[in-house]
N, C-alpha and C positions, 0 to 999 in steps of 0.2 A: 781222419784222413790216413791213410795208408802211405807209405813208401813203396815204391816202384822203381823197375830196373830202370837206368837211362838209356838204355837202347829198347827198352820195351816187351822186352819177353814175358811180364807179365800179365800181358794182355791178348797171349798167344793161346785157346783153345785148341787148335790140330795142326798139324803133330805138335804134342809136347819136347820143349827140349831144341826151340830153330828160334830161331829172329823172327820179327813179325813180316819182314820181305818175302821170305820164303814158306812161310806155313800156307797151309788152306783157308785157315777162317783166325782171326782174331775176335777179342769183343770191344765191340763198338757201343756198350751204353755210355753216357755219357758224364757219369759223376766223376772226376776226376781226382786222381792218386796227388800227391802234395808236391810231385815235380812234374807234373805237365799241365799242359796249358791247352783251356778249352775256347775254341774258336765256333761263331756262328760265322755259315758259310755263303756266300753268296752267289761263286761262280766256282765252275772246275772245267779246267782245261787238259782234255783227256788227248795223253798221247797218242800221237800221229799214225801209227801203225796199229793202236786199238782203235782210232777211232775209225777210220777205213775199215778197218774188219768189221766192225759193228754196223756200221752203213751200210757194207754189203747185206750183211745178216738180215738186217731191215730192209730193204730192198730201196733205202734212199727215204725211206716214210719217217717221220719225224717222231708221230706217234710209237711208233715201235723201237727206234731208238731209244728215246726215254726208257720203256719197259724195259729193254735189255741193259741197261745201266743200272735202273733201280733194282733189277733183279739179281746182279752180280752183287750189290753192295747189301744187299739184301743177304746174300747165300753164303759172302763172306766176310761180312763186317768190314769192309773196306773197298777201294774200286779197283780190282787186280786183274785184267782180263785172262778167263785161263787159257785162251786161242792163243793169245799172243805174248801174254806175260806181263806185259806192261801196264803201266798206270798212267801218268800225269802229275799233276799239281792245282792247288787250289788258291783263291782269295777271299778273303774274310775279313772279320774284325774282332780283336781279343775280347772274349767274353768276360776270362775266370782265368787266372793266374794263380798256381798253386805256390802256395808259401814260403817252400823249400828254395823254390826258383825265383821270391821277391825279390830279393838282393844280388842277383845274376845275372838278370837280364836286362837290357835298356828297352823293354818294354809296359805298356802299363795297358789297362782295358778302356776299350774305344780305339785300341790302335788302329791301322787297317793292314795288313801283311798279308804277304804270298808265301806260302808255303817254298821251302825248295828243297825237299825230299820229296819223292813217289807217293803217289797215291795206291801205291800197291804196298804200303808197309805203314799207312796213316789209319787208324779207327776211324771210320764216317759213318753218318747217319742221316738219312736225307728222306725228308718230311714230303718235300713234294719237289716236281722238276718244274719250272715255269714259263722254261723255252730252251731250244735246242738252238745251236746254228749249225748246221751242216754245214758251212763253207768256211768255218772260222774253228772247228774241234771244239769247242765250248758250248756247256750246256748251264744255262740259270739255273740256282737251287734256293730253297728254304732246307737248313737241314744243321748238321753239325761235325766235326771234327776237335782230334785231339791231335795235339803238339810231343814228341819227346822230348825229355830231358834233353837230349842230343841231336835233337831235330833242328835245320837250319831253315833259317825265316830271313825276307828281308820287307820291311818299310818301304810301302807304294808312297811313288815318289808324290809329288805335289802338281809337279811341273807333264807328269804324261798319267793319259786316262788311263783307269784301272784297266777295262779290256783292253787295251795295247799291252801293257806294262806287263799282265798274265799272259799272255801269250809271244810275249819276249823272254821274260824269265824263266818260261817253262822248256826253252832251247839255250838258255845263256851259256852251259857248258862248251856249246860246240864253237860260236868265236871267240872261245877263250882260251878253246883248246888249239885252235886254228892258230892262234895269236904265237904259242908257243912251235909249235912245228914247223911253220914258212918260215924262211929267207930269203932273204935278198936275191933275187935272180932265181928263183925257184921256179918249177913247172909242175900249176898247182891243176887236180883237177876238181873239181864239186859235181859231185854227181847227185844230183836231186837239186839244183844250183837253181830252179826256179819257187821251192817253196819255202818255207819263212826262217828252218833254219839255213838252208842252204843257200838263202839270200844273204844273212849276218855272215855267213862262210865267206861268201864270194868277195864283200865287201871286204872282210878282214884280209883275205888271203891276197886281193890287189896292193892294200895299203904296204902288207910284210913284204910281199917279191917285188915289190917295184915297178921302175920302168926297163928294167933289166929282166923281168921276169915275166911269165905269162898264166894266166887262167885260163881256163876253159871249164865253162858249163856244159852240164850234160842235164837233159830232158826230153820225156819220150813225145813231149807236146809244144805244138808249132806256137801257142800262146805265150808259153815259156821263156821258148827259144828268142820269140822277138821281145818281152821286156826284159830281160837279161843282154841283150845288143842294145836297147834303148836306154836302159842305166848306163854303159857305159864301163861295168866294170870287170869286164870278161872280155878277153882277146878273141875268143872263139864261144859260141853255143852251137853245141851240138845237137840235133834232133838225133835221139837215139834210146833203144828200149836197151836198158843197163840190165836185163836177166839177159839177153844175148850177148853174150862175154866175149865172141870171136867180133861180132860187130862193133860194141865198145873199142876193142883195141886197136883195130884197124883205125878206126875214125881219129883216135886219141894217138893214132901212129902216125896216120897223112897228116895232121898240122903239128906233128913236133917233130918231122922227118925221120920217122922211124925212134928219135928217143925217149918217147912217154913219159910220164910223169914223175918226178922227186916226190909228191906230194900229193896223195889221194885221199879227199873229204866225203865219206859217204854219209848221205842225211835222205835218203830213202823211207818211203812208211809201205814198202812192199818187201816181199823173201824174194829168193835168190837172187841176189847180185851181189855176193861175195865174189864171185869168180870174175866177172866183169872189172871188178875194183884192182884185184889182183892181177889179169893180165892187162890195166892199163899203166901196171906200177913198173920202173925200173927196176932190173936187179937193186938190191940192197937200197930201195926207198921205203916209205913209211905210207903206211895204209891206217887211217883215222874211220874206224865205223862209230859212227856218232846213233845211227838207225837202230831202232829194238828189233827189226824185222832180222836183224844180223842173225845165220845160227853161226857160232864160234866154233864147231864142229864142222860143217861145210870151209868154212875160211879154213883151219888150218890144215884137215886133211886137202885141200884145193892145191893152195901151195904148195903143198908137199911134193902133190901129184903131176901138179906142171915143173916143179923145179926152182919153183921161186922165193930166193931168199930177201925176203922181205918183213919188215917191219911191221905187226896188225897191231895194234893201240885198240884196247876197251872201249867205248863209249860211254864213261866216268861223266853223267851229268854235273859232275861237282868239278869247281877248279876252285881255287882260293882266289877268291874276287870277283869271280865271274857273273856276281848280278850288278855290280857295277858297273862294270866291263860292258855289257852288252847297255846297259841302259845307257850310258856315253856315247857309245854309237849312235844314238841316233840321237842326242845333243848335238853330234859334230856334223852331221850330213841332213843337213834340209833333205835330201831326195829320199833319202833313209827313211826318215820319222815321214813325209808325204805319204809315202808306199804302205807303211805298216797303219798307219792313220785311216787312208781308204780301205787298207781289206779288213779291221780289226776294230770300230770305229763305228 
């Protein structure tokens, strides 16, 4: 059995010399190297920006969505959407552990895990897609995947449904980063506050900002704003299209007496919301772009163009302890858990 690179570069087919994530194509044969883990995959949680694009391309047809997903994997050896550049994550059962890892990890064959690294770098083989969940960004499959030596994972908890855990762990970085950024008394705007990651960020922001702070949820959809209001974690729910930068700035200015936001969390799954995020942020404020639909060129040049000195943070999906943090939110809030059970089980 051969020994591979801890970072998986031995799997890269095209172009040679890069890491698996930026590679166009990787080797998805399922004979493992001695420092890899083989997983029998049961479901994929596709990144929201990617799944939205695929649904649009498919015209909302489940069979066509399945064809597109299978086509991407067949072409690239991984689920790496060529339009959005994003992937997702998976859940499955450990089928084999390379002997070089056997004494280094806390896994055994038969353990159920969620990978905490992107599908855009994970060797994946899909044998069949058994169900497409259009409103959950998930597909049930039969197939296998490879986790590299440096790959992050979480054992699926016994007290939380697998599909719900899959949905939460896919966005676990967002509430963990929100916890780092928000301070007591802050004014926080969560763009996409009615979505999966946005809801977790709204809840976390309310905890951190406290009674003296102000949390503002933003969505273009009336139903999202109504739900945010009913949940009670926002001080204001603004029905605004974040692609309209001036409209978003004016709406935030109106409810903050012109002060704007100390922290903006961008969780949307569509492009062209960079300027709205920037204009809604006060000078020297912070923006966390969790959305994989973000153009960081547009953000950097856009801020420069309007003279905004703001700290812009790349939406790294990983933060130390993020999986445990996200799952703990479900355990501490019965209301949050009931919402996600309704949406993802």
